[in-house]
FIMAR-327150 format. One record per residue: x, y, z of N, C-alpha, C in turn; residue in one letter. Coordinates in pm, whole numbers, plus 50000, padded with zeros to 5 digits. Layout:
FIMAR-327150
XYZXYZXYZA/...
END
This chain:
FIMAR-327150
500824988450005499995000050003500855013249993F/501845013950083502595026150102503595027649974I/504245018049937505135017249833504305021649700K/503195015349675502345019449559501965034049559K/501605038849687501185052649694502315061949672E/503545057649720504725066049686505025066949534W/504775056649470505085055949322504075064249257L/502795064849304501705071549240502025086949261K/502405090549379502675104349418503905109249318I/504905101949316506125105049246505765106549094A/504985097249040504615098848904503865111448868K/502925114048966502065125948945503005139148942K/504105138149027505005150849029506235148948939N/506205139848859507285137448757508665135548832N/508685128148925509805122848991510075108548980L/511335104348959511585090548931512215086149067E/511405074949128511845070449258512095055149236I/512855049549341512915035349368512385032949511E/511595023249523511115019849654511695005649696V/511855004349820512504991449873512164990350018G/512894982050080512774978650221511634969150251G/511534965550376510564955750418509174962750407L/508054955750404506754961150400506574968650523N/507094963750651506994971050775507924982350797A/509014983150699509864993950702510254998450566L/509325003450490509585008150361510335020150344P/511035022550233511845034050204511815037550052M/512145049950029512235053649883513435061649864F/513905063049749515005071249700514555078149566V/514695091649555514435099649449515725099349351I/515615094349243516775094149157517195107949105K/518365109549084518945122249021518915133949119N/518845131849255519005139849357519845135949462Y/520505144749535521365140649647520525137449756D/520195124349796519375119549893519645124350035M/520805129650060521185135250197520405149250210R/520395156150102519675168750099518205167050094V/517785156950016516335153749997515685149150134I/516445140550195516065134350318515795145550427K/516965155350432516765166150518515635175150486T/515415177750364514355186750316512915180050353F/512915167650337511485160350369511365161550504I/512325157750587512195159450732511775173150780T/512505183150719512225197350756510755201150728Q/510245196750607508955200650571507905192650653E/508175179950673507235173150748507005177950891M/508145182850944508135187951094507165200951100L/507035208350987506095218850987504785214051009R/504365201150992503085196051014503155186451141Y/504185188451220504305180051341504345165351310N/505065162151203505165148651164506635145551145I/507235135251227508615132151215508755120851119L/509175123650985509305115750881510295119450785A/510835110350712511895113350598511545103050485S/512415096450425512075088550308511865073350366N/511745071750481511525058750546510325060150640V/509455049950646508445049650732508515037350837I/508565040650963508485031451071507045027751094Y/506455018251046505095015851065504765009851201I/503655014051257503285010751405501895006951392S/501434999351493499874996251514499205008651551Y/499935017851602499385031551636498915039951530A/499485036751406499115044951278497745039051237H/496965048651193495645045251130495555052650993N/494425049350928494225053350789494335068550784K/493765075250888493775090450886495245095950894K/496065088850955497515093750964498105091650815D/497915080450751498415078250629497865088350517F/496545091150534496025100750439496705114350455V/496965119450575497575131750606498995130950552Q/499685119250587501135118850542501305119950388Y/500425112250313500545112150173500165126650111F/499115133250176498825146350135499925155050138K/500635154850256501765164050280503025160550185I/503225146950174504305141950094504035146949952L/502895148049902502635151649771503035166949757D/502625174949856503075188549848504655190549844R/505345182149927506735181649925507265176949805I/506775168049736507265163249607507005174449499F/505865182349511505625193749423506745204349439Q/507235206249559508145215749579509545211349527K/509885198449538511025192249488511045194649335V/509925192249268509765192849121509865208149078T/508945215349133508795230249086509995239049121K/510565237049241511485245649290512955239049305E/513005226449246514155219349248514855219349396N/514075217149496514355216949629514865230249689V/513885238149743514275249349788514855247949925V/516145249049926516985246450043518215256950030I/518515262050135519665270150129520895262850079D/521485266849972522655260549915523745258650009K/524075269750075525305269550168524935260750296E/523725260650336523345251350447523415236450404L/523005232950281523135219950227524615216150222A/525515225650169526855222350157527465219350285K/527145228150389527795226150518527175213450577N/525965209550556525405197050609526185184550549F/526345185850429526995173550354528385172550395I/529155183450418530605184150462530655178850605N/529775181050692529765175850822529555160750816R/528815155250719528645140950712529845133050653Q/530655139850592531795132950528533045131950627N/
END
């Protein structure tokens, strides 16, 4: 269910993604983007809605359909930003983040 929805949202926003992981711990990668920056951007944007998420979902019995509907709606908005604005993220901030990771 989650992997199919990711593919549908990505296709809608003209993003090429790969999905993988276990069904209980699915993940995705957006091709042709630096995933360290994308993961940070997704987390940053999800936190604006009080959701702690990135390109991985840790599924729990506490999650319900309403949680997933909200998550996918917000992820669609984030994918739109990635597509339209080519990830609006401070270039210097991203550079510093990546340098700290290496």
